[in-house]
N, C-alpha and C positions, 0 to 999 in steps of 0.2 A: 560304240553303237552306230548302226547305219543311219542315214538320213531319214527319219521317220516323222511324218506330219500327222499321223493318226493311225490307229489299228482298230479295225472292225473285228471284234473277237467272236462273232457268232453269225455264220451264214451257211447255207446248205447248197449243194449242187447235185443235180440228178438229171436223168432223162426217163421218160415213161416206159421206154423199152428195156430198161435194165431189170435184171432179176430181182424180185421183191419177196419179202418174207410172207409166209402164209398167214401169220397172225397179225399182220399190219392193221392199224386202225385207220389208215389213210393211204391212198395211192394217187400220186399227182398225174395230171393229164397234159402236161406241158414240160418244155425243156427249161432248166435253170442252169445255165452254163457258166463256167468260170470266167470267161472273157467278159460276159455281161456283168458279173459281180465286180470284177476289177474296174470296169468302166463306170459303174455306179460309185465305187469308192472315189475314184479319181475326180469325178464330176463334183463330189462333195468335199474335196480337199483332203482325202485320206490316201495313205500310201501302201499300207500293209493289212493283211487280214488273216483270219483263222477260219478254216473250213471245219464244220462239225458234221460227222457222218449222220445222215438221216436214219432214223430208227427203221424205216420201211426198207432200207437196203441191208439191214442186218450186219453181219460180221464181214461181208465182202466189201472191203475198203478200196478196191482196186480203181474205181472211178475217181475217188478222191486222191488217191496216191498218184494217178496219172496227171492230175491237175497240179499237184505239189511238184511233181517232177518238171513240169513245164515252167514253174514260177518259183524256183527254190529260194530266192532271196526275198520274195514278197509274201509268201504264204506259209503257214503252219497248219497242222491238222490235229483234230481230236477224233480218235477212232472209236468204233464199237468192236469189242472183242469178247471171246469166251474167256472167263477167268482162268480156265485151265491152259490158256495159250502158252506155248513154249518160249524160252528165252530167245531162240534163234528167230522165231517169228516176230517177237518184239524188236529184235535188232533190225530186222528188215523194215518195220514201221518206222523206227527211230531214224534209220538212214534216209528214209523217204520224207522225213519232215514232220513226223507225228510226235507230239509232245504231251499227249494226254488221252484219257479214255473217258467215254461218256456212259453213264447209266441213266437211260430214260425210264423212270419208275412210275410214270403216270399210268394209272390203270393196272399196275402190276402188283402181285403180291410181294410183300416185303420179306427179304431174307434176314437171317440172323447174321448181321455183318461183324459180330464179335467171333464168329466161327473161325476155327483155325485156318481153313482153306481160304476164306475171304481175307483174313488178315495177312496171310502169306502173299496173296495176290497184290493187295494194296502196298504191302512192304516192298515188293519187287518194283512197283511203280515209283514208290518214294526213292528207292535207290537210284533210279534213273532221273530223278527230279522232274517227274511227270506229275500231272494233276489228275484228279478224279472229278468229273463233272456230273452233277446231279440235277435231274429235272423231277420235281415232286412238289406237291403242295406244301405250303409253309406249316400247316397244322401237323404234318408228319415229320418235319425236318428235325425237331428236337430229339426225336427218337433215333434218327438215322445218322446225323453228322458226328456225334461223339464217338459212336461205334467205328465209323470209317476213320475218323481223325486220330484215333488211338494208335493207328499204324504208323503215323508220322507223315502220311501223304497229304499234300495240299488238296483241299476240297473247294471246287467252284460250284456255286449255286446259280442255276439258270433263272432268268426272267424275274428278277426281284424276289425270288423265292415263291413265286405264284401265291401271293398273299390272299387270305380271306379277311374281309373287313366286318364279318358278322360279329355282333357282340358276344356270341357264345364262343368265339375263337380268340378272344382277346388274351386269354392265358397262354395259348400256344404261341401267339405272336410275341408276347413278352418273353416266353421261354426261348424262342429263337433269338431275340435280341440279346438275351443274357449270354448266349454262347459266343458272341462276337469278340468281346475284348480279349486281347492277347492270343487270339486264335490264328490258325492257318486256314481260315474260311475266307473265300473270296466271293463276291457277288457281282453278277452281270446285271447292269442297268439296261435291260433289253425287254422288248415285247410286252409292255404293260397291258396291251390288249388281250393277252392270253390269260389274264386274271380279271378281265373286265374293269381294269383300272383306268380312270381318266387322268388327264394331265395333273390335276390338282392332287388327286390321291397319290400318284407316282412321286410328285415332288414332296408331299408330306412324308411319305414312307422313306424317301431318300434322306430327309432330315432326321428321322428317327434312326435310321441305320448309321448315319454319320455320327450322331450323338452316342450311339451304343459303342461304336468302335473307338471313338475319340480321335479319329483321323479319316483320311480318304485314301489310304494307301492300298486298300484291298478292293477297290471298285474297278470294274471293267465296263466297257460299253460294247454293245453288239446291235446290229441292225435287224437281225433275225430274217434277213433276206432269204428267199423271196416271200416271206410272210405267209407260209402255207396255211390254207383255209381262211386267211384274212387278206388275200390279195386285193380284194375290192374295197377294203376298209382303210388301207394305208399305202404308203410308198416309202422308198428308201430316203428320199429327201425330207419327207415328213418325220421320219424317225430321227434323222439328224437334227432337224429343227427342234423337236421335242427335247432332245438331249441338251441342246444349247440353251433352251429356256429353263431347264432344270438346273443347269450348272453354268450360271453366268460368269463366275469367277475364272479368269483365264489360267491362273495357276492350278486351280483344281482340275480344270479341263485337261491341262498338260499331263497331270498325274494319271487321269482316268483314260485318256486317249493314247498316251505314249509311255510314260514311265512305268506304270503298273503292268500293263500287258507285255511290254518288252521284257520284263523280269520273268514273269510266270510262263510265258510262251516262248522264251529263249530267242527273242529277236535281237538280244544284246550280244549274241555271238554269230550273227549272220556272216 
């Protein structure tokens, strides 16, 4: 394994002049460039990172691929693709440093992920040892994750699972926790602000997630830089500090910042 001090598994890069999707929910008005991201990592003691294709850039992953090409030993990528993508195109992405695919399902109608076409797509990713990353509220995850996971692909859940703490959603939260033991589900401890979670709620949820798994081997951490739509509410350093407060144990930090992401994002074969 290369010399890794920490891996930030969730950051976006973009420029406002790039072509954006017609159905985007958000369009940035500023630059978020890879060199700035790497500078933030290094200022906070981290050495490696994973770029996640922003939804508003759609399936044109070229800006991210260019950044990966300039930092091949430092960065990996999670792309957005059409499920009908060909093997040759996946080969190009893989050669460029992509190790996963993201489905941002927030505000989107849910497909039947047990459908043969979806299962074939997920199976192709599993054979490459890629992951499928999901952004969707926790109340819907119990219906989504088993269907995707039956293909054998590793599933990464963004942003603590975007939990709801409303009493009427307690059953769905428990159903999500029940999925975790002995599963290939991974959870990013990132962006609690996206579910209006405060530091205490995030720490309490982490404790419940840890108890459900019975271990910390499937936790990841991400800054969610540049914190789109929350730029004035937080900073990179504040997200690092929040993580350190939630995970005071140094051995568990090592797992979450280094060992776990090195495995699933293939930093162990740099």
